[in-house]
N, C-alpha and C positions, 0 to 999 in steps of 0.2 A: 601660490595658493595651495592650501591643504587639500589633498584628495581624500574624500570621505571613504571609510572602509566599506568594501562590498558586503562583508558580513553584517556590519551594522545596518546598512541600507536594506539588506534583505530581511533581517529580523524586524526592523521597524515597519517595513511594508506589510509583512505577514501579520504583525500584531496591530496594524491599522494605526500606528503612530505617525505615519507620514505617507503622502502620496507623491506620484511622479515616477519613482523608480519601480519598475515591474520585473521581478525575478522570473527566470524561465528555466525549463529543463525538458528533456525527452530521453527515452531509451531506444536504442537501436537493436533490431533483431540481428541474428548472425550474419545474414546476407548483406544487410545494410552496413553493418560493422566492417565487413570485408570491402564493401564499396568505399567507405570512408577511408580505410587504410590504403586502398589502391589510389585514391585521389590525393591524399595528403602525406602518405608515408608515415602517418602516426597511428597509435593504437588507442590513445585516451581521448575520446571525443568530448568528454565533459571538460577536460582541461583545455583542449583546442578551442572549443567555443565559449570558454570563460563562464561556465555554468557555476552558480555559487554553492550548489548542494553536493555532498558526498554521503553515500550510505555506509553504515557500519552495521556489523552483526556479530554477536558473541557466539552464535551456534544455534542449536546444539552441535557439538563436535562428533566426529566418528566414534561409535560406541562398539565395544567388543561383545556384541550379542548376536546370537544366531536367530535372526527373525524368519528364516526360511520355514520353520515349523508352523508358521501361521498362513502358509500359502499352499493350497491343494496342489499346485503345479509350480514349484519353485523354479524350474528350468525356463518358464515363460517370462520370468522377471529379470530385466537387464541389470537393475541395481535397486538397492534398498536404502532409503535415507535414514537419518538418525532417529526419526520418530517410528521407524518400522514400516513405513509406507513403500509399497512396491511401485516401480516405474518401468515402463517399456516404451519403445518408439511408437509414435502416433503415425498417422497416414499422411501428414502434410508438414513440410518445413521442419521447424524445431519443436513442434508440439509433441507432448508425451501423453500416454495413458497411465492412469494410476490404478493400483490394485490394493484394496483395502484389507489390511491384516485382521480386522475385527469383524469381518463380514459374517462369520458364522457364530459369533458369540450369542448366547441365549440367557446368560445369568450375570448378575452383578459380580459374582465371584470370579468369573473369567476376566472382567474388567479390573478387578482388584489385583489379580496376578500379572496383568500385563505390564511390561517395563516401560512406562511413560518416562520421558527424560527427567532427570533431576536438575533443577535450576541452579543448584550450587556446584554440583560435580561435573555436569556434562556441558557446561558453557565456559567459554574462555573470557572471563571478565577483565583479566589483567591486560590482554591484548586490545580489548575494545576501549578500555580507559586510555591506554597509550595512544590509540588511533584518534580518539576524540581530541586529545591534547594537541596532536600533530596537525589536525585539520584547523583547530582554532589559531594555531601559529601561522598557518598559511592563509588566514583570513577567509576561511570557508565555513559553511554551516553544516553541522553534522545531523544526519537523519538516521535514527535506529529503525531498521526494517523489522517490524513485528506484525506484518499483515498476516492474513489467514489466522486470525487471532483466536476465535472460539468456534463459531459456527462452521466455518470451512474446515478447520482442523478436525472437528468432530466428525464430519462426514467423509473427509479424506481417509480417516482411520476406520470408519464404520461402513462406508459406502453410502452414496447419497439417498438412494431409494430406501435403504434400510433405516438410516437415521431419521429420515422424514416420517417414516412409519412409527419409529420409536417415539417421536414427539407426540404422535396421536394416540398410541396404543400402549406404550410401555414407558411412561415418564420416569419411573424409578431408574431404568437403565440409562435413558437419555440425560437425566439430571446428574447421576453419578459421573458419567462420562464427561459432561460439560464442566462439572465442578473440579475434576482432576485437571482438566486443561486450564481452567480459570486460575487455580492455585499456581500453576507453573507460569502463567502469563502475568499474574499480579506480582510474583516474586521477580520476574525478569524486568517488568516495567519499573519497579523500584530500583533494581540494580542499574538499568540504563540511566535513570534520572540521577542516581547517586554518582555515576560516572561522568555526568555533565553533558549529556547529549542535548542538543538544542531542540530537536523535534522528535517526537515519538510517533512513528507511523503504525497505526492500527487499521484493521479492516477485515471485513467479511463480505463477500458478494451475497447479499440477501435479497436481491431483486432480479427480475428479468426486465427486458425493455418494455414490457406491457404492465409492470407493476411489481409489487412485492411477491417474493417467492413463497414466503409464508405470510399469514395474515399479520397486520400491524399488532393486533391483540396478542398473537402468539409470540411475536418478536418482543413485545413489551414484558410478557411473562417470563420467557426463558432467556433472552439475550440481553435486554436492556440493563437489568441489575448486575449481571456478570460483567458486561463491558464497563459499567459505571465503577465496579470494584477495581478493574485494571486501571482506569483513569485515576481513581482516587489513590491508588498505590503509588503511581508515578508523581502525582501532585503532592502527596505526603512527603516524598523524598526531595522534591524540587518544585516549589509552587509556580515557578516561572516557565516550566517546561511547556512547549507547544504541542498540543495533541492534534495530529492530523488523522482523519478517518477516511478510508476508502471503501466504497462499494460500487461496482458496476451496476448498470440498470437504473430504473426509475425508483428512487427512494424518497420522493417528495413527501410521502405520508409520514416519514419518521424523522424528517430534518429537525423539526422542533424538538423532538426527544433527544436528538443528538446534542443539540445546543444545550439542552437542560442538564445533561449529564457531564458537560465540560469539554465537548469537542470544539477546538478553535479553528480548524481548517478542514474543508470538505473536498474530497477528490473522488471521481474525476468529473462529475457533472456532465454526463454524456448529452450533447446537444440533440442527438437523434431521439431522445426520449425524455429529457428534462430541459427546462427553460432556465438557462443560467442567469438571464437578465431578471426573471421573476424571483429567483432565489436571492440575487443580490438586493433587489428592492425590498424584500421582506426580512432578510436576515443580515444584510450587509454591515449593520452596526455591531453585530455580535459574532459574525462568522466570516472567515476568509475562504476564498475559493481557489482551488488549484486544478487546472485542466481546461476544459470547455472547448478545445479544438478537436473536432470530430476525427477519429481515426477510421470511421466507416464511410465518411463522406468527404470532408474538406481535404485531408491529407493525401489519401490515395487517389481521389477522383477529381478534385478541384484543380483548376489551372493555377499557375503562380499568382496571377492577378487575383483570383478568388481567395487564395491563401492570404495574400496581403490584405485584402478588404476585411476578411474575417478576423484576422489578428489585430488590425488597427481598431476595429469596432469593439472587440473584447477589451483591449487595452483602454480605450477611451471610456467605456461604460463600466466594466467590472473593476477597473483600476481606480475609480473615484473614491477618494477617502482612504486609499490603500487597500490591502487585503485581497490582492490577486497575484497568483503565480500563473503565468502563461505556459500551458503544457498541452500536448496531445493527450487524449483520454486513455491511451494504452500504449504499449510498445509499438513503435513504428514498424510495420510488417513489409514483406518484400514488394508489395505493390506500390509503395509510396515512391514517387519520382524524387530523385535527389534534388532537383531544382526547387521542389516544394519545401524541403528541409532548409535549404539555403535561404529561401524567402522568409521563413518563419524567423530564422536567426537574424537576418538583416533588419527586419521590421522591429524587432524588440531592441536590438542594439542601437538602431537609429533613435528610437524613442528614449532610450536611457542615456544617450550621449549628452 
């Protein structure tokens, strides 16, 4: 009997062409990765647990630019990424603090002179094309990681408080800054699509767990058309590409807008603040869901029996008609018992057997 390709089953499920098979995935924090290695002697948990997805990224690569001139106290910065954003250790586990290089800018001219990455010269498209081809040969689904798409990258560079004030009081600065980022993102989206990636992962955390971080009207004015341009660029290069969109928090108010501009799959649908079953009922014929297993509730604090009950219900209800990827709603953090991870894997593999 012919065994159907896992890659095909995964793509058919995401695109709601078939039901029954439920893809799954999760990310481990460093301490849980160490626990995985201790228990198994392996380092690649995605391979060990037979997850169908692999992430690819073209960069931006390391750039020969001295960004220290953008920081009042360069010695406080442990490292600077290719966008020029400073990083230093946070107060807990693997978390970091970010230092915005544009925090002191007061004119459009300063933004114009800033060395934003060049999508042609600062990204390694040859390597990513080769990687996508290798994944396809291995019967795996490729996902291009391009989260922190516009809104978050804008405030990473500018500082959150400052950027939110810009949106209210200095729209010329805010729009110039977002337009520069959007041009980079549209160019990269097209290149990923041309390279043959299966899923383009976009996203910006635009909500808290109590609702939108900015008003829906402001999101529609500043972010919706720019996000639509990124999606259109990808679709123009490859009409069959799957668009996955991530935002933490409660984004119920803009789900219809996301569907309108071409989002195919929504992530993570935090059950602590969104109702994944209601989203499935309203949008399930047009939108797939990825996530829905709580990382503030079920995974760290539920018993293995509670994890099993939750996963089985999600599979049964969100998996109807296809269009569901079972996944925790964020990286699994140190508090998650290993038994709960094993339970999630066992449940989904039993279902898919």
